[in-house]
Each structure stands twice: as structure tokens, then as C-alpha cells.
C-alpha positions as CSV (number, residue, x, y, z in Angstrom):
1,M,-26.7,-11.4,-6.1
2,A,-26.5,-12.9,-2.6
3,Q,-22.7,-13.6,-3.0
4,K,-22.1,-10.0,-4.3
5,N,-24.1,-8.8,-1.3
6,A,-21.9,-11.0,1.1
7,Y,-18.8,-9.6,-0.4
8,D,-20.1,-6.1,-0.3
9,R,-20.6,-6.5,3.5
10,M,-17.1,-8.0,4.0
11,M,-15.5,-5.3,2.1
12,S,-17.4,-2.6,4.1
13,R,-16.1,-4.1,7.4
14,Y,-12.6,-4.2,6.1
15,D,-12.8,-0.6,4.9
16,D,-14.4,0.5,8.2
17,V,-11.2,-0.5,10.0
18,L,-8.9,1.4,7.6
19,T,-11.0,4.6,7.3
20,G,-12.4,4.8,10.9
21,R,-15.8,5.6,9.7
22,K,-17.4,3.5,12.7
23,W,-17.0,4.7,16.3
24,W,-15.0,1.4,17.1
25,S,-12.8,1.9,14.1
26,W,-12.2,5.5,14.9
27,L,-11.0,4.5,18.5
28,Y,-8.8,1.8,16.9
29,M,-7.1,4.3,14.6
30,H,-6.9,7.5,16.8
31,W,-6.4,5.9,20.3
32,L,-4.2,2.9,19.4
33,W,-2.2,4.4,16.4
34,G,-2.8,8.1,17.2
35,V,-2.9,8.8,13.3
36,D,-5.6,9.3,10.7
37,D,-5.2,6.9,8.0
38,N,-7.3,8.9,5.5
39,E,-4.9,11.9,5.9
40,I,-1.9,9.7,5.5
41,A,-3.3,8.2,2.3
42,R,-4.1,11.5,1.0
43,K,-0.6,12.6,1.6
44,V,0.8,9.6,-0.2
45,L,-1.5,9.8,-3.1
46,S,-0.6,13.4,-3.6
47,F,2.9,12.3,-4.6
48,I,1.3,11.1,-7.9
49,P,-0.4,13.9,-10.0
50,D,-4.0,13.2,-11.4
51,D,-2.6,13.8,-14.9
52,F,0.2,11.2,-14.5
53,E,1.0,9.5,-17.9
54,G,2.6,6.0,-17.7
55,K,2.3,2.7,-16.0
56,I,1.7,2.3,-12.4
57,L,1.9,-0.8,-10.2
58,D,-0.2,-0.7,-7.0
59,V,1.0,-3.5,-4.6
60,P,-0.8,-4.7,-2.7
61,V,-4.0,-3.2,-4.2
62,G,-6.3,-4.3,-1.4
63,T,-9.9,-3.2,-1.7
64,M,-8.9,0.3,-3.2
65,V,-10.7,2.0,-0.4
66,F,-8.2,4.9,-0.6
67,T,-7.2,4.7,-4.2
68,H,-10.3,4.2,-6.3
69,A,-11.4,7.8,-6.4
70,K,-7.8,8.9,-7.3
71,Y,-7.8,6.2,-10.1
72,Q,-11.1,7.6,-11.6
73,R,-9.2,10.9,-12.0
74,M,-5.9,9.3,-13.5
75,T,-7.5,8.7,-17.0
76,N,-4.0,9.0,-18.8
77,A,-2.4,6.3,-16.5
78,E,-2.3,2.5,-17.0
79,I,-2.7,0.9,-13.7
80,V,-1.9,-2.6,-12.6
81,G,-3.0,-3.8,-9.1
82,L,-1.3,-6.8,-7.7
83,D,-2.4,-8.7,-4.5
84,Y,-1.6,-12.3,-3.2
85,S,-5.0,-12.6,-1.4
86,E,-7.8,-13.9,-3.7
87,E,-10.3,-12.3,-1.3
88,M,-8.7,-8.7,-2.0
89,I,-8.7,-9.2,-5.8
90,R,-12.4,-10.1,-5.6
91,F,-13.1,-7.0,-3.6
92,A,-11.0,-4.9,-6.0
93,S,-12.8,-6.4,-9.0
94,L,-16.1,-5.3,-7.4
95,R,-14.8,-1.8,-7.2
96,K,-13.3,-1.7,-10.5
97,K,-16.7,-2.7,-12.1
98,S,-18.7,-0.2,-10.0
99,D,-16.3,2.6,-10.6
100,E,-15.8,1.6,-14.4
101,L,-12.0,1.6,-14.1
102,H,-11.2,0.6,-17.6
103,N,-7.5,1.5,-17.2
104,L,-7.0,-0.9,-14.3
105,T,-5.8,-4.5,-14.5
106,L,-5.9,-6.7,-11.5
107,V,-3.4,-9.6,-10.9
108,R,-3.0,-12.2,-8.2
109,G,0.6,-12.6,-7.5
110,D,3.4,-12.7,-4.9
111,V,5.3,-9.3,-4.5
112,G,8.4,-11.5,-3.9
113,D,8.2,-13.0,-7.4
114,M,6.2,-10.7,-9.6
115,P,5.2,-11.7,-13.2
116,F,6.6,-8.5,-14.8
117,E,9.6,-7.7,-16.9
118,D,12.5,-5.6,-15.6
119,G,11.9,-1.8,-15.7
120,C,8.2,-1.9,-16.9
121,F,6.6,0.6,-14.5
122,D,6.9,4.3,-14.4
123,C,5.7,4.4,-10.7
124,V,5.2,1.8,-8.0
125,L,2.8,2.6,-5.2
126,T,2.8,0.4,-2.0
127,M,0.5,1.5,0.9
128,N,0.1,-0.5,4.1
129,G,1.7,-3.6,2.7
130,I,5.4,-3.8,3.4
131,H,4.6,-4.7,7.3
132,A,2.5,-7.7,5.9
133,F,5.1,-9.0,3.4
134,P,6.9,-12.2,4.7
135,D,10.0,-11.5,2.9
136,K,10.5,-7.7,2.9
137,E,14.0,-7.7,1.5
138,K,12.8,-9.8,-1.4
139,A,9.7,-7.5,-2.0
140,F,12.0,-4.4,-2.0
141,A,14.3,-6.0,-4.6
142,E,11.4,-7.0,-6.8
143,I,9.8,-3.5,-6.6
144,F,13.2,-2.0,-7.5
145,R,13.5,-4.4,-10.3
146,V,10.4,-3.6,-12.1
147,L,10.7,0.2,-11.7
148,K,12.1,2.0,-14.7
149,P,15.0,4.2,-14.5
150,S,13.9,7.6,-13.4
151,G,10.7,5.8,-12.1
152,R,9.2,6.8,-8.7
153,L,8.3,4.7,-5.6
154,C,5.8,6.0,-3.2
155,G,4.2,4.5,-0.1
156,C,3.7,4.0,3.6
157,F,3.8,1.2,6.2
158,Y,4.1,0.5,9.8
159,V,7.5,0.9,11.6
160,E,8.4,-0.2,15.1
161,G,9.8,1.8,17.8
162,E,7.8,5.0,17.3
163,R,4.6,4.2,19.5
164,G,4.7,2.0,22.4
165,V,1.1,1.1,22.5
166,G,1.0,0.4,18.8
167,D,4.1,-1.7,19.0
168,W,2.5,-3.9,21.8
169,F,-0.7,-4.5,19.7
170,V,1.4,-5.5,16.7
171,R,3.4,-7.9,18.8
172,N,0.6,-9.4,20.8
173,V,-2.3,-9.2,18.2
174,L,-1.5,-8.4,14.7
175,N,1.6,-10.6,14.4
176,R,0.0,-13.5,16.1
177,R,-3.1,-13.3,13.9
178,G,-1.0,-13.0,10.8
179,Y,-2.1,-9.7,9.6
180,F,1.4,-8.3,10.1
181,V,4.5,-10.4,9.7
182,P,7.7,-9.8,11.6
183,P,10.5,-8.7,11.7
184,H,9.6,-5.2,11.2
185,Y,11.7,-2.2,10.2
186,T,12.6,0.7,12.4
187,L,12.4,4.1,10.9
188,S,16.2,4.3,10.7
189,E,16.4,0.9,9.0
190,V,13.8,2.0,6.4
191,E,15.9,5.0,5.5
192,K,19.0,2.8,5.3
193,K,17.2,0.4,3.0
194,L,15.8,3.0,0.7
195,R,19.1,4.8,0.6
196,S,20.7,1.5,-0.5
197,L,18.4,1.4,-3.5
198,F,17.8,5.0,-4.4
199,G,20.8,6.8,-3.1
200,E,20.2,10.5,-2.4
201,N,16.8,10.5,-4.2
202,V,14.8,9.7,-0.9
203,Q,12.2,11.7,0.9
204,L,11.3,9.9,4.2
205,S,9.0,11.1,7.1
206,N,6.7,9.5,9.7
207,N,3.5,10.1,11.5
208,R,4.1,8.2,14.7
209,S,4.2,4.5,13.7
210,I,3.5,5.0,9.9
211,C,6.4,6.0,7.6
212,L,5.7,7.9,4.4
213,F,8.2,7.9,1.5
214,R,8.9,8.8,-2.1
215,C,11.9,7.8,-4.0
216,V,13.3,8.2,-7.6
217,K,15.3,5.5,-9.2
218,S,18.5,6.7,-10.9
219,K,18.7,6.7,-14.6
């Protein structure tokens, strides 16, 4: 019980940063980034209907602070959550148990070398992860590989060049502490990368330093 309570407290602090529910995390989100991560998450998750039927990969799954309520509604989907961090898998496991997400399977693994067959997912969701992947090109290649023809990719992540104060913080704090891993894409580089994989089936926008996208793989 003591260990579970410790994990609960750690997960709560992590979630506080992402959701801005404390005064200090609200300042971090709104002053530094100028965005509301809750609204961005709602926008990205709206790309996937609640009645979606098929197999979904969520990478990195993280603590599921933004996704767990969505997954409770997605009773027709088979969901696989992958994360390299053992700590995130532990956090996600706690949330899976508390929310009784019986259609969710958690896997510890590397997005650059995923233990899945080619074309086995109908949808891939990647929220706030690509800026932390060491080999972003390999990650995109693996995501494309495991996606079925006509499958969709949805997500969001940090791009440089859109907000000076955010870029400074990334260079001097987040990169140095290992939370983000350079080099980082610019918005135009993201568009070029996505179009090299998905052709014209790309919708891309940004809210300051955060890009949002949805793509469909050709048949």
C-alpha cells in the first residue's frame, strides 16, 4: 500500500505539469508555452471517434492523464499502450486497474524497434512523445510500418521556431535534463516528413510550439 501511495503521488505530480491544475504548472503551461495542453489533447483525441472499432497503438502511453477517460468510452477498440519507461508503464498500470480498462494491453518497448508485425494497427496515436524520441526518423518509420493501409495516424508534439521563450527553455533546460531530445523538427520539416510518408493525406496545424496532425496511410 505504501508503494502504491508513493506511485500515486509521483503520478499526480507528473500529471500536474501536463494539465496545469496547480498554480505553478498553470504558469508553466500558459506563460512559457502559451497553450493549454488540455485543449490540445481534446482536439487530438477528437480525431478518433468514441465508437472506433479496430486496434489502436498509443505510443508513448505515459500516465494516460489525457487518454484514460477517452479509453473508457472506446469499448469497441482494442488498445495497446507502449512506453520505453518502466515508470510510465507502472503509472499506466495503476490507471488501467482503477478505470477497469479491460481492452487495454500495456507493453514496455522501444518505438524505434517495436515488437509488432507489419500493418497490424488501424490507428496510431502519439501525443507529446516525438520530441523525446532519440531517433525520430526511425520512430516515424516504425509507426508507418505497423500502421495498416488506410490506417490513421494522429498526434501532437513540440516543434521549434514558433515561440522564442519556449525554444530557449527547451535548449537550456529540457534538452539538458533529458526530457526532450534534439534535434527537433520545425513545422515545415514536420510537414515535409509527413507528406513523404502519407502524400496528400495529411492535415497539419499548430498552436504556437505544438503541432497537431492527422494522416491516412494509402491503401
